[in-house]
N, C-alpha and C positions, 0 to 999 in steps of 0.2 A: 504494500500500499504506500502510495506517495502523492496523496491529495495535497493540494496547496492553495493558498490564497495570498494576496498581497497585503502587507502590513504598512500602513501609513503612520509611523511613529516619528516625530521630530528628532528624537536622539539618534535615529538610524542615519539620517542624512546630514547632521551637522553636531559639532560639539565633540566631547572626549571619546564617546563610544564610536562615533564615525572614524575619528582618528585611529583608534586602535584597530578597527576592522580594516582600514586602508593599509596600515602597517603590515597586517598579517595576511591579506589576500593579495599575494604578489609571488612572482618566481615559483609558481607550481604548488604553492600552498594555499589553503583555504581556511577561513575562520567564520564562525557564526555566533550569534547570541543564542544562548540556550536556556532552557528551563523556566524559572519563575518570571523572569522579565517578559518573556514572549507570552506566556499564559496571562500575566496581568494586563499587558497591552491589548490583548484580544478581548479581555473582559472589560476593557476601559476602566480600569482601576490603577491607582498610582504604582509605579514600579519601585522596587527597592534596590538591592544590589543587582548589578548586571554582570552575569557570567558569560564567559566566552570559551567555546571549544574550537580547537584548531588541529589541522593536520601536522603543523610544524612541531618538531621536537623541543623540549624545554630549552636546550642550548641555543637553538636558533631563535627562539622567542626572546631570549636575553640579548643575543647579538643583535637582533633588529631594534630592540628597545634602546640598547646603548647607542647604536648608530643614529637614532632619532632623538637622542637626548631625553629619553624617557626612563624614569626611574623603575627599576625592576627589584623585587624581593622574592627570594626563592622560598616562598612560604610552605610549599608541599612538593618539593622538587622530586622527591622519591616517587610520588604519585602522579608526576607530570604537571604539577601546578605552579605557576609563577604568577605573582601579583604585579601588575603594571599600575602605576599611579600617574594619571594625567589630570592636570589642573586640580589637584587635591582629591580626585575621585579614584578610588581603588577598583581595579578589574581583576577578578581571578580568571587567568587564562590557563586552560587545561587541555593538554594534548589527548586526542582521542585514544580510547583504551578498549581492550578486549580481554575477557577473562581467559586465563590458561588453566586455572584450577579454581574451583569455587567452594569455599568453606566459610560461610558467614561473612563477616566484615574483614576477615584476613585473606579474602580471595587474592590469588596471584593474578597480577594483570601485566599485559604487555601493551606497549604502544602501538596504535594502528592508524589506518586511514579510512575506516569503513563507518560512514555516518549512520548507516541502517544498524549495524552492529552496536554502535555506541548508544543509539536510542533505545534499543532493546535491553540495555543494561540498567536503565533507569527504572524508577518505582512505579509512577502513575502515568497514564497516557497524557494527561494535560501538562505533565512536566517534561515531556520528551520531545516538544516541539522546538525547531531552531529556525532562525531567520538570518539570512545573509544581508550584506549592505545593500542589495537590490530590493529588499523588502519581501521577497518570496518567502513564505512560511513553509517549511518542509515537515510533513507529517508521515511518519512510517508506522504508526501504531493506532491510528484512529483517535487521536487526541483532538482534532478540529470538531468531530462530531460530538465528543464528550464535552467539549467546552460549550458548545451550543445547547446541550442537554443539561449543563451544570452537573455532570455525573463524574464522580471520582472512581476510577477503575484501575486496578493493577494491570501492569503489562504482562502478558503471558499467563502462566499458572500462578494464581494468588499465592498458594501454599509454598511454592518455590521462592517466590520474591520475599515472603516473609521470613523463611528459613534462612535466607541470606543475610537478613538483619532484622532482628525481632522489634526494634524500634519502629519498623514500618506498620506495626499495628497501631501505634499511637499516631503516627503520621497519617494514616488512613483516616482516622477520625478527625484529626486536626485540619487536614486539607479539605475534607468534607464540610467541616464547620465554617472554613474560610471561603471556600469557593463552590461548593456544592449546593444542591436544592432538593428538597423532598427527603425521602428515605435513603439511607445508605445503600450502596451497591450490594445486592444479595450475596454474590458469590465471594466478594471481599469480606463481607461480614462474617460468613461462615468460616472462611479461612482464618480470620483473626480469632475466633472462638477456638478453633482447632489448635491454634498455636500459641494460645495464651500462657502456657507454662513457660514458654521462652522469655516472658517478661522478666522472670527472676535473674536472667543473665545479664540485663542491662545495668549500666551504671546509673546511680541516683542522679548525677548530673545531667545525663541525656534525657532521663525521664522527666525531670524538673523543667528543662527547657521547653520540651513538647507539651507538657501539661499546662503550663502557664500561658503559652501561646494559644492553646486550644480553648482554654476557659474564657478568653476575651474575644474570641472570633464571632462573627455575626451570627453564626448558626450553632453556637455552643450548646444551646439547650437541647436540640435534636440530637446532636452528637453524644453528649454526656448521658442522655436518657437511653441511647442505644448501647453505650458502653456498660451502663448499669445492668441493663436486661441481659447482656451477654456475660455478665460475671467478670467483667475486666477491671472494675474499679477496686474491688477487694485486694487483688494482688498488688495493685499500684499504691493505694493509700493505707492498706492494712487495718481497716476498720469499717464501721457502719458509714454509709453515705446517705445524704439527705436530698434527694433530686427535687422535692417540693420547695423547701427553702432556697434551693439554687435557682429555681425558676422565679421565686418571689424576689430574690436579690436582683436579678436581671431586671425584672419589671420596676423595682424601686430606684435602681440607678437611671434607667431611662425616664422615669417619671420626674426624677429631680434634675435631669440634665447632666448627670455626672458621666464622665468617661468610664468605661469599663475597668475595673481594677482586678488583676489576677489573683492578689492575695485575698481581697474581699470576697470574691467569688470562691475561692478555695475554701474560705472559712465557712461560707454557707453551705458548701458541699460536704464538708468533712469535720466541722467542729461544732461540739455541743458544750464541751467543758475544756478547761486548759490542758487537761491531760491528752485530749485528741490533738490539740495544737502542737504539743510537744512531739507526739508520735509522727504526725504528718511533716513537721519540720525536719525531723531526723530522717525519715524515709526518703524525702525528696532532696535532702541536703539543702534547705533553703538558706539564703544568706542571713546574716545576723539581723538585718533590718527586717526581712521578711518574716523571720521566726518571731521576733519581738512584736510586730503588728499583729500577726496571727495569734499569738498568745494573749495579747491585750483584748482582742475581739472575744475571746472565749472566756474571759474572767467575769463571771457573774452578769452576763448580759441581760438575763432575765429581770434584773432590778431596773432596767430602763423601761419596763412595762408599767403602765399606770402611774406615771409621774405627773406632777403639776409643774407649773412653770418655774417656781422657785427651786425645786428639787432638779429640774433639768439644768438650770443654770449652774448649780453646784457641781453637777456632773461634768458639765463643759469645762468649768474652771479647773477641776481636778485632773481631767484627762487630756485637755487641750483638743483643738478643733479636729485633727485628723482622727485620734483614737476615739473620741466621742462620736464622731460620724460613723466610723466603721463599726463600732460596738452597738450603736443605735440600730444601724441597718441589719446587723445580725439578728437583733432582738425582733426587728420587724419581719425578717425573713422566717424566723421560727414561730411567729405569732399564730400562724395557722388561721388568720381571720378572726382572732379573739378580740381585736380592736379594729376600728375602721381606719381606713386609709388616711383620712383627715388628721387623725391623731398623730400618726407617724410622720407625715408630711410637716406638721407643724414643729414638731421637735427636731426633725432632721435638717430643717431650714433655720433653726434657732441661731447658729453662728452667723448668718446673714443679718439678723435683726439685733443681735446683742453681742458686744465684745466684753469679755471679763476684765475688769480693772485689776491692777496690781495690788497686792496686799500692801495697805499704807503703813502699817506699824512697823517700826524697826527695832533692832536690838537696843539702841540708845534709849528708846522709850521705857524700856524694862530695866535697864541698868540704872536709870534715873529713879526708878521705884525700888531699888534695893535689890535686885536680882544680880547676882555675881556672874561673870562671864564663865562660860564652860558648859557642860551637859545640861545644867538646870536651865540656863538661858534658851537653849535650843527647844527643850521641852516647853517652857513658857510660851515661846513664839509659835509652836505648834497648837498649843491650847488656845491662843489668842486667835489664831488664823481660823480654827474650828468655829469659835465664837462669832467671828466676823462674817463667816459664810452663813451661819444659822440666822444671823441678823439681816441677811439679804444684802451684803456688800455695802454697808454705809460708808460714806466718805466725809461727813461732817465731823468737825473736831470733837464736838461734844459726845457724839456717839463713839468715836474712837477712844477718847479718854475714859469713858465709862467701861468700854470693853477691856482696856488695859488694866484699869483698877480692879475690875471683877476678876480677871485672870490671875493677877497677882495675889489677891486675896483667896482665891480658890487653891492656888499652889501652895501658899503658906498654911492653909488649913489642912490640905491632904498631907503636907510634909511636916506639919507641926513646927513651922519656923517661928 
């Protein structure tokens, strides 16, 4: 199969991409843009990184780049990949390859010149398209038809492609969530179920990368529900998952005009208590910031149900805007309709209506009242801050003096000073 169409993308005819293609399409060698950039251009969505495949060997790519004054970095030279940098834009240029022995990600490859063979080595039909500087899209696996149908389909036998790299199970759902429509491809789905034991062989870092991308994709809800039905979430997250709260979280984000947050959505899907957050953070090897955010979400989120305005302000003050919002949204996600949407919207938008003032009392205020510097002073400041919050953040001097006097008196009474 070699159906084709012409792609009218501005970056093909001018700019850094055009320059790299011109450099490599000469003297018997050929180069094309491959993979995601072609797929995205055909779907009329923004392109990210632009990858290029070429018949030229890595040494020839480097020689041509040097002769043209283009920086080259041998980022994956053993696998045929050289990164060229043009006008601060990086391009991964990879020599065409063919498998000589196949055993998972450690397959032995040799450099080749066969575009058809190279396309058949890729994972999904919509990722195996290539386009030359003339704009002609080359399709050897039915990718154009699948793009038109918004269908994500493995190339060849799905079981074989998955056995080559079990991360393709997650990629199947992630790519469908981002670019597919409707239900997932049946043959691919069944192959993922059959191969799910292979997920145990994947590194946590690779799983984390795919899962966080999947959770924020446009079609994440359909993809995650399909994964749950297939029993694929348990080996990934290691515990109970909550597809209902996950769906509510997506709706809440959209209702509030918030961008999708992978950690927030991960919390809705997998966290009911802080122990869940710790388990998921360890299994996916989340960054410290991600793990901290997930742990905060799971900490007594149920206390944010049934609040009044004063209590909500105290929570916002204690947690800060980000942690307050994320924990509140988790409570909303787990609410199961126990409170109406207006309640959750009111308190989710509190940071837009009210900014917490800084605690106005200082250590000097209590030193002047006879509290010595040291642990006692820190304890008194904490007590005073609690009293200030309970009084609803007063800022007038009379109220502050009363809080300071009462706090010192309480401390003296409790410690028999």
